[in-house]
All heavy atoms as atom14 arrays in JSON, in Angstrom:
{
  "sequence": "MRMQDLECFDPRMREYFKTLPADVQNTVLYSRSRVEDLDGLKALAEKTIRLYEG",
  "atom14_mask": [
    [1, 1, 1, 1, 1, 1, 1, 1, 0, 0, 0, 0, 0, 0],
    [1, 1, 1, 1, 1, 1, 1, 1, 1, 1, 1, 0, 0, 0],
    [1, 1, 1, 1, 1, 1, 1, 1, 0, 0, 0, 0, 0, 0],
    [1, 1, 1, 1, 1, 1, 1, 1, 1, 0, 0, 0, 0, 0],
    [1, 1, 1, 1, 1, 1, 1, 1, 0, 0, 0, 0, 0, 0],
    [1, 1, 1, 1, 1, 1, 1, 1, 0, 0, 0, 0, 0, 0],
    [1, 1, 1, 1, 1, 1, 1, 1, 1, 0, 0, 0, 0, 0],
    [1, 1, 1, 1, 1, 1, 0, 0, 0, 0, 0, 0, 0, 0],
    [1, 1, 1, 1, 1, 1, 1, 1, 1, 1, 1, 0, 0, 0],
    [1, 1, 1, 1, 1, 1, 1, 1, 0, 0, 0, 0, 0, 0],
    [1, 1, 1, 1, 1, 1, 1, 0, 0, 0, 0, 0, 0, 0],
    [1, 1, 1, 1, 1, 1, 1, 1, 1, 1, 1, 0, 0, 0],
    [1, 1, 1, 1, 1, 1, 1, 1, 0, 0, 0, 0, 0, 0],
    [1, 1, 1, 1, 1, 1, 1, 1, 1, 1, 1, 0, 0, 0],
    [1, 1, 1, 1, 1, 1, 1, 1, 1, 0, 0, 0, 0, 0],
    [1, 1, 1, 1, 1, 1, 1, 1, 1, 1, 1, 1, 0, 0],
    [1, 1, 1, 1, 1, 1, 1, 1, 1, 1, 1, 0, 0, 0],
    [1, 1, 1, 1, 1, 1, 1, 1, 1, 0, 0, 0, 0, 0],
    [1, 1, 1, 1, 1, 1, 1, 0, 0, 0, 0, 0, 0, 0],
    [1, 1, 1, 1, 1, 1, 1, 1, 0, 0, 0, 0, 0, 0],
    [1, 1, 1, 1, 1, 1, 1, 0, 0, 0, 0, 0, 0, 0],
    [1, 1, 1, 1, 1, 0, 0, 0, 0, 0, 0, 0, 0, 0],
    [1, 1, 1, 1, 1, 1, 1, 1, 0, 0, 0, 0, 0, 0],
    [1, 1, 1, 1, 1, 1, 1, 0, 0, 0, 0, 0, 0, 0],
    [1, 1, 1, 1, 1, 1, 1, 1, 1, 0, 0, 0, 0, 0],
    [1, 1, 1, 1, 1, 1, 1, 1, 0, 0, 0, 0, 0, 0],
    [1, 1, 1, 1, 1, 1, 1, 0, 0, 0, 0, 0, 0, 0],
    [1, 1, 1, 1, 1, 1, 1, 0, 0, 0, 0, 0, 0, 0],
    [1, 1, 1, 1, 1, 1, 1, 1, 0, 0, 0, 0, 0, 0],
    [1, 1, 1, 1, 1, 1, 1, 1, 1, 1, 1, 1, 0, 0],
    [1, 1, 1, 1, 1, 1, 0, 0, 0, 0, 0, 0, 0, 0],
    [1, 1, 1, 1, 1, 1, 1, 1, 1, 1, 1, 0, 0, 0],
    [1, 1, 1, 1, 1, 1, 0, 0, 0, 0, 0, 0, 0, 0],
    [1, 1, 1, 1, 1, 1, 1, 1, 1, 1, 1, 0, 0, 0],
    [1, 1, 1, 1, 1, 1, 1, 0, 0, 0, 0, 0, 0, 0],
    [1, 1, 1, 1, 1, 1, 1, 1, 1, 0, 0, 0, 0, 0],
    [1, 1, 1, 1, 1, 1, 1, 1, 0, 0, 0, 0, 0, 0],
    [1, 1, 1, 1, 1, 1, 1, 1, 0, 0, 0, 0, 0, 0],
    [1, 1, 1, 1, 1, 1, 1, 1, 0, 0, 0, 0, 0, 0],
    [1, 1, 1, 1, 0, 0, 0, 0, 0, 0, 0, 0, 0, 0],
    [1, 1, 1, 1, 1, 1, 1, 1, 0, 0, 0, 0, 0, 0],
    [1, 1, 1, 1, 1, 1, 1, 1, 1, 0, 0, 0, 0, 0],
    [1, 1, 1, 1, 1, 0, 0, 0, 0, 0, 0, 0, 0, 0],
    [1, 1, 1, 1, 1, 1, 1, 1, 0, 0, 0, 0, 0, 0],
    [1, 1, 1, 1, 1, 0, 0, 0, 0, 0, 0, 0, 0, 0],
    [1, 1, 1, 1, 1, 1, 1, 1, 1, 0, 0, 0, 0, 0],
    [1, 1, 1, 1, 1, 1, 1, 1, 1, 0, 0, 0, 0, 0],
    [1, 1, 1, 1, 1, 1, 1, 0, 0, 0, 0, 0, 0, 0],
    [1, 1, 1, 1, 1, 1, 1, 1, 0, 0, 0, 0, 0, 0],
    [1, 1, 1, 1, 1, 1, 1, 1, 1, 1, 1, 0, 0, 0],
    [1, 1, 1, 1, 1, 1, 1, 1, 0, 0, 0, 0, 0, 0],
    [1, 1, 1, 1, 1, 1, 1, 1, 1, 1, 1, 1, 0, 0],
    [1, 1, 1, 1, 1, 1, 1, 1, 1, 0, 0, 0, 0, 0],
    [1, 1, 1, 1, 0, 0, 0, 0, 0, 0, 0, 0, 0, 0]
  ],
  "atom14_positions": [
    [[-9.39, 9.54, 30.82], [-9.45, 9.97, 29.43], [-8.57, 9.07, 28.58], [-7.44, 8.79, 28.95], [-8.97, 11.42, 29.33], [-9.09, 11.99, 27.95], [-8.52, 13.69, 27.8], [-9.26, 14.49, 29.16], [0.0, 0.0, 0.0], [0.0, 0.0, 0.0], [0.0, 0.0, 0.0], [0.0, 0.0, 0.0], [0.0, 0.0, 0.0], [0.0, 0.0, 0.0]],
    [[-9.09, 8.63, 27.47], [-8.35, 7.74, 26.58], [-7.72, 8.54, 25.45], [-8.33, 9.45, 24.91], [-9.33, 6.72, 26.01], [-8.67, 5.67, 25.18], [-9.63, 4.54, 25.02], [-9.88, 4.35, 23.6], [-10.78, 3.52, 23.14], [-11.54, 2.87, 23.96], [-10.92, 3.38, 21.86], [0.0, 0.0, 0.0], [0.0, 0.0, 0.0], [0.0, 0.0, 0.0]],
    [[-6.51, 8.21, 25.1], [-5.81, 8.87, 24.01], [-5.44, 7.86, 22.95], [-5.23, 6.7, 23.26], [-4.51, 9.49, 24.53], [-4.58, 10.94, 24.83], [-2.98, 11.56, 25.38], [-2.07, 11.67, 23.87], [0.0, 0.0, 0.0], [0.0, 0.0, 0.0], [0.0, 0.0, 0.0], [0.0, 0.0, 0.0], [0.0, 0.0, 0.0], [0.0, 0.0, 0.0]],
    [[-5.33, 8.34, 21.72], [-4.78, 7.5, 20.66], [-3.3, 7.3, 20.97], [-2.63, 8.19, 21.47], [-4.92, 8.18, 19.3], [-6.31, 8.52, 18.89], [-7.22, 7.3, 18.74], [-6.79, 6.2, 18.45], [-8.5, 7.51, 18.95], [0.0, 0.0, 0.0], [0.0, 0.0, 0.0], [0.0, 0.0, 0.0], [0.0, 0.0, 0.0], [0.0, 0.0, 0.0]],
    [[-2.78, 6.17, 20.65], [-1.37, 5.88, 20.86], [-0.64, 6.03, 19.52], [-0.75, 5.17, 18.66], [-1.2, 4.47, 21.42], [0.23, 4.13, 21.74], [1.12, 4.99, 21.53], [0.48, 3.02, 22.21], [0.0, 0.0, 0.0], [0.0, 0.0, 0.0], [0.0, 0.0, 0.0], [0.0, 0.0, 0.0], [0.0, 0.0, 0.0], [0.0, 0.0, 0.0]],
    [[0.09, 7.13, 19.37], [0.78, 7.39, 18.11], [1.8, 6.31, 17.79], [2.12, 6.08, 16.63], [1.45, 8.76, 18.12], [0.51, 9.96, 18.15], [1.32, 11.25, 18.19], [-0.41, 9.96, 16.96], [0.0, 0.0, 0.0], [0.0, 0.0, 0.0], [0.0, 0.0, 0.0], [0.0, 0.0, 0.0], [0.0, 0.0, 0.0], [0.0, 0.0, 0.0]],
    [[2.3, 5.64, 18.8], [3.27, 4.56, 18.58], [2.63, 3.39, 17.84], [3.32, 2.62, 17.19], [3.86, 4.08, 19.9], [4.67, 5.14, 20.63], [5.88, 5.6, 19.83], [6.58, 4.74, 19.27], [6.1, 6.82, 19.75], [0.0, 0.0, 0.0], [0.0, 0.0, 0.0], [0.0, 0.0, 0.0], [0.0, 0.0, 0.0], [0.0, 0.0, 0.0]],
    [[1.31, 3.29, 17.93], [0.61, 2.2, 17.24], [0.27, 2.57, 15.79], [-0.16, 1.71, 15.03], [-0.68, 1.85, 17.99], [-0.37, 1.08, 19.58], [0.0, 0.0, 0.0], [0.0, 0.0, 0.0], [0.0, 0.0, 0.0], [0.0, 0.0, 0.0], [0.0, 0.0, 0.0], [0.0, 0.0, 0.0], [0.0, 0.0, 0.0], [0.0, 0.0, 0.0]],
    [[0.45, 3.83, 15.44], [0.19, 4.25, 14.06], [1.3, 3.72, 13.17], [2.47, 3.79, 13.52], [0.18, 5.78, 13.95], [-1.07, 6.45, 14.45], [-2.02, 5.79, 15.2], [-1.3, 7.79, 14.17], [-3.16, 6.42, 15.66], [-2.43, 8.43, 14.62], [-3.37, 7.76, 15.36], [0.0, 0.0, 0.0], [0.0, 0.0, 0.0], [0.0, 0.0, 0.0]],
    [[0.92, 3.2, 11.99], [1.95, 2.78, 11.05], [2.53, 4.03, 10.37], [2.0, 5.13, 10.55], [1.4, 1.76, 10.05], [0.35, 2.3, 9.1], [0.44, 3.49, 8.69], [-0.55, 1.55, 8.72], [0.0, 0.0, 0.0], [0.0, 0.0, 0.0], [0.0, 0.0, 0.0], [0.0, 0.0, 0.0], [0.0, 0.0, 0.0], [0.0, 0.0, 0.0]],
    [[3.61, 3.9, 9.61], [4.25, 5.08, 9.01], [3.31, 5.93, 8.14], [3.38, 7.16, 8.19], [5.38, 4.47, 8.16], [5.72, 3.21, 8.87], [4.41, 2.68, 9.39], [0.0, 0.0, 0.0], [0.0, 0.0, 0.0], [0.0, 0.0, 0.0], [0.0, 0.0, 0.0], [0.0, 0.0, 0.0], [0.0, 0.0, 0.0], [0.0, 0.0, 0.0]],
    [[2.43, 5.29, 7.37], [1.49, 6.06, 6.55], [0.52, 6.85, 7.41], [0.18, 8.0, 7.09], [0.72, 5.16, 5.6], [1.58, 4.53, 4.54], [0.81, 3.66, 3.59], [-0.52, 3.3, 4.1], [-1.45, 2.73, 3.39], [-1.25, 2.41, 2.16], [-2.62, 2.43, 3.93], [0.0, 0.0, 0.0], [0.0, 0.0, 0.0], [0.0, 0.0, 0.0]],
    [[0.08, 6.26, 8.49], [-0.83, 6.97, 9.42], [-0.13, 8.17, 10.04], [-0.7, 9.25, 10.14], [-1.35, 6.02, 10.5], [-2.27, 4.94, 9.98], [-2.63, 3.67, 11.21], [-3.74, 4.55, 12.29], [0.0, 0.0, 0.0], [0.0, 0.0, 0.0], [0.0, 0.0, 0.0], [0.0, 0.0, 0.0], [0.0, 0.0, 0.0], [0.0, 0.0, 0.0]],
    [[1.12, 7.98, 10.46], [1.88, 9.08, 11.06], [2.08, 10.22, 10.07], [1.96, 11.39, 10.43], [3.22, 8.59, 11.59], [3.09, 7.94, 12.93], [4.46, 7.66, 13.55], [4.42, 6.29, 14.02], [5.12, 5.29, 13.55], [6.02, 5.47, 12.63], [4.97, 4.09, 14.02], [0.0, 0.0, 0.0], [0.0, 0.0, 0.0], [0.0, 0.0, 0.0]],
    [[2.4, 9.87, 8.82], [2.59, 10.9, 7.8], [1.3, 11.69, 7.58], [1.32, 12.91, 7.49], [3.06, 10.28, 6.48], [4.51, 9.89, 6.47], [5.43, 11.07, 6.74], [5.25, 12.15, 6.12], [6.33, 10.91, 7.59], [0.0, 0.0, 0.0], [0.0, 0.0, 0.0], [0.0, 0.0, 0.0], [0.0, 0.0, 0.0], [0.0, 0.0, 0.0]],
    [[0.18, 11.0, 7.48], [-1.11, 11.68, 7.3], [-1.42, 12.54, 8.51], [-1.82, 13.7, 8.37], [-2.23, 10.66, 7.07], [-3.58, 11.31, 6.96], [-3.95, 11.99, 5.8], [-4.48, 11.27, 8.01], [-5.18, 12.61, 5.7], [-5.71, 11.89, 7.92], [-6.05, 12.55, 6.77], [-7.27, 13.19, 6.69], [0.0, 0.0, 0.0], [0.0, 0.0, 0.0]],
    [[-1.21, 12.01, 9.7], [-1.49, 12.74, 10.93], [-0.72, 14.05, 10.96], [-1.26, 15.08, 11.35], [-1.13, 11.86, 12.14], [-1.44, 12.5, 13.45], [-2.73, 12.5, 13.96], [-0.44, 13.11, 14.19], [-3.02, 13.1, 15.18], [-0.72, 13.7, 15.41], [-2.01, 13.7, 15.9], [0.0, 0.0, 0.0], [0.0, 0.0, 0.0], [0.0, 0.0, 0.0]],
    [[0.54, 14.03, 10.53], [1.37, 15.24, 10.55], [0.86, 16.32, 9.61], [1.19, 17.49, 9.8], [2.82, 14.91, 10.2], [3.55, 14.18, 11.31], [5.04, 14.13, 11.05], [5.39, 12.88, 10.29], [6.84, 12.72, 10.08], [0.0, 0.0, 0.0], [0.0, 0.0, 0.0], [0.0, 0.0, 0.0], [0.0, 0.0, 0.0], [0.0, 0.0, 0.0]],
    [[0.06, 15.96, 8.62], [-0.47, 16.95, 7.67], [-1.7, 17.67, 8.22], [-2.1, 18.69, 7.65], [-0.86, 16.31, 6.32], [-2.0, 15.46, 6.5], [0.3, 15.54, 5.72], [0.0, 0.0, 0.0], [0.0, 0.0, 0.0], [0.0, 0.0, 0.0], [0.0, 0.0, 0.0], [0.0, 0.0, 0.0], [0.0, 0.0, 0.0], [0.0, 0.0, 0.0]],
    [[-2.26, 17.17, 9.3], [-3.49, 17.75, 9.84], [-3.19, 19.01, 10.64], [-2.14, 19.1, 11.28], [-4.19, 16.74, 10.75], [-4.63, 15.44, 10.08], [-5.11, 14.45, 11.13], [-5.72, 15.71, 9.06], [0.0, 0.0, 0.0], [0.0, 0.0, 0.0], [0.0, 0.0, 0.0], [0.0, 0.0, 0.0], [0.0, 0.0, 0.0], [0.0, 0.0, 0.0]],
    [[-4.13, 19.97, 10.63], [-3.96, 21.15, 11.48], [-3.88, 20.74, 12.95], [-4.44, 19.71, 13.35], [-5.24, 21.96, 11.22], [-5.79, 21.44, 9.94], [-5.36, 20.0, 9.85], [0.0, 0.0, 0.0], [0.0, 0.0, 0.0], [0.0, 0.0, 0.0], [0.0, 0.0, 0.0], [0.0, 0.0, 0.0], [0.0, 0.0, 0.0], [0.0, 0.0, 0.0]],
    [[-3.2, 21.54, 13.74], [-2.96, 21.21, 15.15], [-4.25, 20.95, 15.93], [-4.31, 20.01, 16.73], [-2.17, 22.32, 15.83], [0.0, 0.0, 0.0], [0.0, 0.0, 0.0], [0.0, 0.0, 0.0], [0.0, 0.0, 0.0], [0.0, 0.0, 0.0], [0.0, 0.0, 0.0], [0.0, 0.0, 0.0], [0.0, 0.0, 0.0], [0.0, 0.0, 0.0]],
    [[-5.3, 21.74, 15.69], [-6.54, 21.53, 16.44], [-7.2, 20.2, 16.07], [-7.76, 19.52, 16.93], [-7.52, 22.7, 16.28], [-7.83, 23.05, 14.83], [-7.12, 22.58, 13.93], [-8.79, 23.81, 14.62], [0.0, 0.0, 0.0], [0.0, 0.0, 0.0], [0.0, 0.0, 0.0], [0.0, 0.0, 0.0], [0.0, 0.0, 0.0], [0.0, 0.0, 0.0]],
    [[-7.07, 19.8, 14.82], [-7.61, 18.51, 14.4], [-6.77, 17.38, 14.99], [-7.31, 16.38, 15.47], [-7.68, 18.41, 12.86], [-8.14, 17.03, 12.41], [-8.61, 19.49, 12.3], [0.0, 0.0, 0.0], [0.0, 0.0, 0.0], [0.0, 0.0, 0.0], [0.0, 0.0, 0.0], [0.0, 0.0, 0.0], [0.0, 0.0, 0.0], [0.0, 0.0, 0.0]],
    [[-5.45, 17.53, 15.0], [-4.58, 16.54, 15.63], [-4.98, 16.32, 17.09], [-5.1, 15.18, 17.53], [-3.11, 16.98, 15.57], [-2.48, 16.87, 14.23], [-1.02, 17.26, 14.25], [-0.46, 17.64, 15.28], [-0.37, 17.17, 13.1], [0.0, 0.0, 0.0], [0.0, 0.0, 0.0], [0.0, 0.0, 0.0], [0.0, 0.0, 0.0], [0.0, 0.0, 0.0]],
    [[-5.17, 17.41, 17.82], [-5.54, 17.29, 19.23], [-6.87, 16.58, 19.42], [-7.01, 15.73, 20.3], [-5.58, 18.66, 19.9], [-4.2, 19.21, 20.17], [-3.25, 18.46, 20.35], [-4.08, 20.51, 20.19], [0.0, 0.0, 0.0], [0.0, 0.0, 0.0], [0.0, 0.0, 0.0], [0.0, 0.0, 0.0], [0.0, 0.0, 0.0], [0.0, 0.0, 0.0]],
    [[-7.84, 16.93, 18.58], [-9.15, 16.28, 18.69], [-9.04, 14.79, 18.39], [-9.63, 13.97, 19.1], [-10.16, 16.96, 17.75], [-10.25, 18.35, 18.1], [-11.53, 16.32, 17.86], [0.0, 0.0, 0.0], [0.0, 0.0, 0.0], [0.0, 0.0, 0.0], [0.0, 0.0, 0.0], [0.0, 0.0, 0.0], [0.0, 0.0, 0.0], [0.0, 0.0, 0.0]],
    [[-8.27, 14.44, 17.37], [-8.07, 13.03, 17.03], [-7.38, 12.31, 18.19], [-7.77, 11.21, 18.58], [-7.27, 12.9, 15.71], [-6.77, 11.47, 15.51], [-8.11, 13.34, 14.53], [0.0, 0.0, 0.0], [0.0, 0.0, 0.0], [0.0, 0.0, 0.0], [0.0, 0.0, 0.0], [0.0, 0.0, 0.0], [0.0, 0.0, 0.0], [0.0, 0.0, 0.0]],
    [[-6.35, 12.93, 18.73], [-5.59, 12.29, 19.82], [-6.47, 11.99, 21.03], [-6.32, 10.95, 21.66], [-4.43, 13.18, 20.26], [-3.2, 13.17, 19.38], [-2.17, 14.14, 19.91], [-2.62, 11.77, 19.27], [0.0, 0.0, 0.0], [0.0, 0.0, 0.0], [0.0, 0.0, 0.0], [0.0, 0.0, 0.0], [0.0, 0.0, 0.0], [0.0, 0.0, 0.0]],
    [[-7.37, 12.91, 21.36], [-8.18, 12.74, 22.56], [-9.56, 12.16, 22.3], [-10.38, 12.08, 23.19], [-8.3, 14.08, 23.3], [-6.99, 14.48, 23.92], [-6.15, 15.37, 23.28], [-6.58, 13.93, 25.12], [-4.93, 15.73, 23.83], [-5.36, 14.27, 25.68], [-4.55, 15.18, 25.04], [-3.34, 15.51, 25.59], [0.0, 0.0, 0.0], [0.0, 0.0, 0.0]],
    [[-9.79, 11.72, 21.07], [-11.08, 11.15, 20.7], [-11.29, 9.8, 21.4], [-10.36, 9.03, 21.59], [-11.14, 10.95, 19.18], [-12.3, 10.24, 18.84], [0.0, 0.0, 0.0], [0.0, 0.0, 0.0], [0.0, 0.0, 0.0], [0.0, 0.0, 0.0], [0.0, 0.0, 0.0], [0.0, 0.0, 0.0], [0.0, 0.0, 0.0], [0.0, 0.0, 0.0]],
    [[-12.53, 9.53, 21.71], [-12.88, 8.21, 22.27], [-13.0, 7.16, 21.18], [-13.06, 5.98, 21.46], [-14.2, 8.3, 23.04], [-14.08, 9.14, 24.29], [-15.44, 9.23, 24.98], [-15.36, 10.1, 26.12], [-15.35, 9.66, 27.38], [-15.44, 8.38, 27.62], [-15.27, 10.51, 28.38], [0.0, 0.0, 0.0], [0.0, 0.0, 0.0], [0.0, 0.0, 0.0]],
    [[-13.06, 7.62, 19.92], [-13.12, 6.69, 18.79], [-11.78, 5.99, 18.64], [-10.73, 6.64, 18.69], [-13.45, 7.42, 17.5], [-14.69, 8.06, 17.59], [0.0, 0.0, 0.0], [0.0, 0.0, 0.0], [0.0, 0.0, 0.0], [0.0, 0.0, 0.0], [0.0, 0.0, 0.0], [0.0, 0.0, 0.0], [0.0, 0.0, 0.0], [0.0, 0.0, 0.0]],
    [[-11.81, 4.71, 18.43], [-10.57, 3.93, 18.27], [-10.15, 3.95, 16.82], [-10.92, 3.57, 15.94], [-10.82, 2.49, 18.74], [-9.59, 1.67, 18.77], [-8.79, 1.98, 20.01], [-7.61, 1.15, 20.0], [-6.39, 1.63, 20.19], [-6.22, 2.89, 20.44], [-5.36, 0.83, 20.17], [0.0, 0.0, 0.0], [0.0, 0.0, 0.0], [0.0, 0.0, 0.0]],
    [[-8.94, 4.39, 16.55], [-8.4, 4.43, 15.2], [-7.57, 3.17, 14.99], [-6.6, 2.93, 15.68], [-7.54, 5.69, 14.98], [-6.86, 5.65, 13.63], [-8.37, 6.94, 15.14], [0.0, 0.0, 0.0], [0.0, 0.0, 0.0], [0.0, 0.0, 0.0], [0.0, 0.0, 0.0], [0.0, 0.0, 0.0], [0.0, 0.0, 0.0], [0.0, 0.0, 0.0]],
    [[-7.98, 2.36, 14.02], [-7.33, 1.08, 13.76], [-6.41, 1.1, 12.54], [-5.47, 0.32, 12.46], [-8.38, -0.02, 13.56], [-9.3, -0.22, 14.74], [-8.62, -0.87, 15.92], [-7.64, -1.6, 15.72], [-9.08, -0.63, 17.05], [0.0, 0.0, 0.0], [0.0, 0.0, 0.0], [0.0, 0.0, 0.0], [0.0, 0.0, 0.0], [0.0, 0.0, 0.0]],
    [[-6.74, 1.98, 11.56], [-5.98, 1.98, 10.32], [-6.06, 3.36, 9.67], [-6.7, 4.27, 10.2], [-6.49, 0.9, 9.37], [-7.98, 1.02, 9.07], [-8.55, 2.12, 9.22], [-8.58, 0.01, 8.68], [0.0, 0.0, 0.0], [0.0, 0.0, 0.0], [0.0, 0.0, 0.0], [0.0, 0.0, 0.0], [0.0, 0.0, 0.0], [0.0, 0.0, 0.0]],
    [[-5.4, 3.5, 8.53], [-5.36, 4.8, 7.85], [-6.75, 5.27, 7.45], [-7.08, 6.45, 7.61], [-4.45, 4.72, 6.61], [-4.27, 6.01, 5.82], [-3.7, 7.13, 6.68], [-3.39, 5.77, 4.6], [0.0, 0.0, 0.0], [0.0, 0.0, 0.0], [0.0, 0.0, 0.0], [0.0, 0.0, 0.0], [0.0, 0.0, 0.0], [0.0, 0.0, 0.0]],
    [[-7.59, 4.37, 6.97], [-8.96, 4.76, 6.59], [-9.73, 5.29, 7.79], [-10.46, 6.28, 7.69], [-9.71, 3.59, 5.96], [-9.18, 3.26, 4.57], [-8.59, 4.14, 3.92], [-9.35, 2.11, 4.13], [0.0, 0.0, 0.0], [0.0, 0.0, 0.0], [0.0, 0.0, 0.0], [0.0, 0.0, 0.0], [0.0, 0.0, 0.0], [0.0, 0.0, 0.0]],
    [[-9.57, 4.64, 8.94], [-10.24, 5.09, 10.15], [-9.73, 6.45, 10.6], [-10.5, 7.3, 11.05], [0.0, 0.0, 0.0], [0.0, 0.0, 0.0], [0.0, 0.0, 0.0], [0.0, 0.0, 0.0], [0.0, 0.0, 0.0], [0.0, 0.0, 0.0], [0.0, 0.0, 0.0], [0.0, 0.0, 0.0], [0.0, 0.0, 0.0], [0.0, 0.0, 0.0]],
    [[-8.44, 6.66, 10.48], [-7.84, 7.94, 10.85], [-8.36, 9.05, 9.94], [-8.74, 10.12, 10.4], [-6.31, 7.85, 10.77], [-5.53, 9.13, 11.02], [-5.85, 9.72, 12.39], [-4.04, 8.87, 10.88], [0.0, 0.0, 0.0], [0.0, 0.0, 0.0], [0.0, 0.0, 0.0], [0.0, 0.0, 0.0], [0.0, 0.0, 0.0], [0.0, 0.0, 0.0]],
    [[-8.4, 8.77, 8.64], [-8.91, 9.76, 7.69], [-10.37, 10.09, 7.96], [-10.77, 11.25, 7.92], [-8.75, 9.27, 6.25], [-7.33, 9.33, 5.75], [-7.24, 8.85, 4.3], [-5.84, 8.99, 3.78], [-5.75, 8.56, 2.37], [0.0, 0.0, 0.0], [0.0, 0.0, 0.0], [0.0, 0.0, 0.0], [0.0, 0.0, 0.0], [0.0, 0.0, 0.0]],
    [[-11.16, 9.07, 8.23], [-12.59, 9.29, 8.5], [-12.78, 10.16, 9.74], [-13.59, 11.09, 9.73], [-13.3, 7.96, 8.67], [0.0, 0.0, 0.0], [0.0, 0.0, 0.0], [0.0, 0.0, 0.0], [0.0, 0.0, 0.0], [0.0, 0.0, 0.0], [0.0, 0.0, 0.0], [0.0, 0.0, 0.0], [0.0, 0.0, 0.0], [0.0, 0.0, 0.0]],
    [[-12.04, 9.88, 10.79], [-12.15, 10.67, 12.02], [-11.68, 12.1, 11.79], [-12.33, 13.05, 12.23], [-11.36, 10.01, 13.15], [-11.36, 10.73, 14.49], [-12.77, 10.96, 15.0], [-10.54, 9.96, 15.51], [0.0, 0.0, 0.0], [0.0, 0.0, 0.0], [0.0, 0.0, 0.0], [0.0, 0.0, 0.0], [0.0, 0.0, 0.0], [0.0, 0.0, 0.0]],
    [[-10.58, 12.27, 11.07], [-10.07, 13.61, 10.79], [-11.07, 14.4, 9.95], [-11.33, 15.57, 10.24], [-8.72, 13.52, 10.08], [0.0, 0.0, 0.0], [0.0, 0.0, 0.0], [0.0, 0.0, 0.0], [0.0, 0.0, 0.0], [0.0, 0.0, 0.0], [0.0, 0.0, 0.0], [0.0, 0.0, 0.0], [0.0, 0.0, 0.0], [0.0, 0.0, 0.0]],
    [[-11.62, 13.77, 8.92], [-12.58, 14.47, 8.06], [-13.84, 14.84, 8.84], [-14.39, 15.93, 8.65], [-12.91, 13.61, 6.85], [-11.74, 13.52, 5.89], [-11.88, 12.43, 4.83], [-12.97, 11.83, 4.72], [-10.89, 12.19, 4.12], [0.0, 0.0, 0.0], [0.0, 0.0, 0.0], [0.0, 0.0, 0.0], [0.0, 0.0, 0.0], [0.0, 0.0, 0.0]],
    [[-14.3, 13.96, 9.69], [-15.46, 14.25, 10.54], [-15.16, 15.44, 11.44], [-15.99, 16.35, 11.6], [-15.81, 13.02, 11.37], [-16.94, 13.21, 12.32], [-17.19, 11.92, 13.1], [-18.14, 12.12, 14.23], [-18.26, 10.93, 15.07], [0.0, 0.0, 0.0], [0.0, 0.0, 0.0], [0.0, 0.0, 0.0], [0.0, 0.0, 0.0], [0.0, 0.0, 0.0]],
    [[-13.97, 15.48, 12.02], [-13.56, 16.57, 12.9], [-13.49, 17.87, 12.13], [-13.97, 18.91, 12.62], [-12.19, 16.24, 13.54], [-12.32, 15.03, 14.27], [-11.72, 17.34, 14.45], [0.0, 0.0, 0.0], [0.0, 0.0, 0.0], [0.0, 0.0, 0.0], [0.0, 0.0, 0.0], [0.0, 0.0, 0.0], [0.0, 0.0, 0.0], [0.0, 0.0, 0.0]],
    [[-12.92, 17.84, 10.94], [-12.82, 19.06, 10.12], [-14.2, 19.6, 9.8], [-14.45, 20.8, 9.89], [-11.99, 18.77, 8.86], [-10.53, 18.56, 9.24], [-12.14, 19.92, 7.84], [-9.65, 17.98, 8.14], [0.0, 0.0, 0.0], [0.0, 0.0, 0.0], [0.0, 0.0, 0.0], [0.0, 0.0, 0.0], [0.0, 0.0, 0.0], [0.0, 0.0, 0.0]],
    [[-15.13, 18.7, 9.45], [-16.51, 19.15, 9.16], [-17.15, 19.8, 10.38], [-17.86, 20.8, 10.25], [-17.36, 17.98, 8.68], [-17.11, 17.58, 7.24], [-18.17, 16.66, 6.68], [-18.36, 15.43, 7.44], [-17.65, 14.32, 7.27], [-16.7, 14.27, 6.37], [-17.89, 13.26, 8.01], [0.0, 0.0, 0.0], [0.0, 0.0, 0.0], [0.0, 0.0, 0.0]],
    [[-16.88, 19.27, 11.56], [-17.43, 19.88, 12.78], [-16.89, 21.29, 12.98], [-17.63, 22.19, 13.37], [-17.11, 19.02, 13.99], [-17.86, 17.71, 14.13], [-17.31, 16.89, 15.28], [-19.35, 17.97, 14.31], [0.0, 0.0, 0.0], [0.0, 0.0, 0.0], [0.0, 0.0, 0.0], [0.0, 0.0, 0.0], [0.0, 0.0, 0.0], [0.0, 0.0, 0.0]],
    [[-15.59, 21.47, 12.74], [-14.99, 22.8, 12.9], [-15.51, 23.78, 11.86], [-15.64, 24.97, 12.13], [-13.45, 22.71, 12.81], [-12.8, 22.14, 14.04], [-11.72, 21.28, 13.93], [-13.24, 22.46, 15.31], [-11.11, 20.74, 15.04], [-12.64, 21.93, 16.44], [-11.57, 21.08, 16.3], [-10.98, 20.56, 17.41], [0.0, 0.0, 0.0], [0.0, 0.0, 0.0]],
    [[-15.79, 23.29, 10.66], [-16.28, 24.16, 9.6], [-17.75, 24.51, 9.78], [-18.21, 25.54, 9.3], [-16.08, 23.5, 8.22], [-14.64, 23.4, 7.82], [-14.45, 22.61, 6.53], [-15.37, 21.89, 6.11], [-13.35, 22.73, 5.96], [0.0, 0.0, 0.0], [0.0, 0.0, 0.0], [0.0, 0.0, 0.0], [0.0, 0.0, 0.0], [0.0, 0.0, 0.0]],
    [[-18.48, 23.6, 10.45], [-19.92, 23.73, 10.6], [-20.33, 24.94, 11.32], [-21.19, 25.67, 11.14], [0.0, 0.0, 0.0], [0.0, 0.0, 0.0], [0.0, 0.0, 0.0], [0.0, 0.0, 0.0], [0.0, 0.0, 0.0], [0.0, 0.0, 0.0], [0.0, 0.0, 0.0], [0.0, 0.0, 0.0], [0.0, 0.0, 0.0], [0.0, 0.0, 0.0]]
  ]
}
């Protein structure tokens, strides 16, 4: 299983990540999607939130 590496997140990414609900954080962490930057992190988080709301 592949995990996101929080150490590779820049400070803005870490700040945004901390604002996410715990279940969304976990889904992002264990996602197979590779997060490269803040925009990618936001897109993955928003996609995850829509799935939970769906």
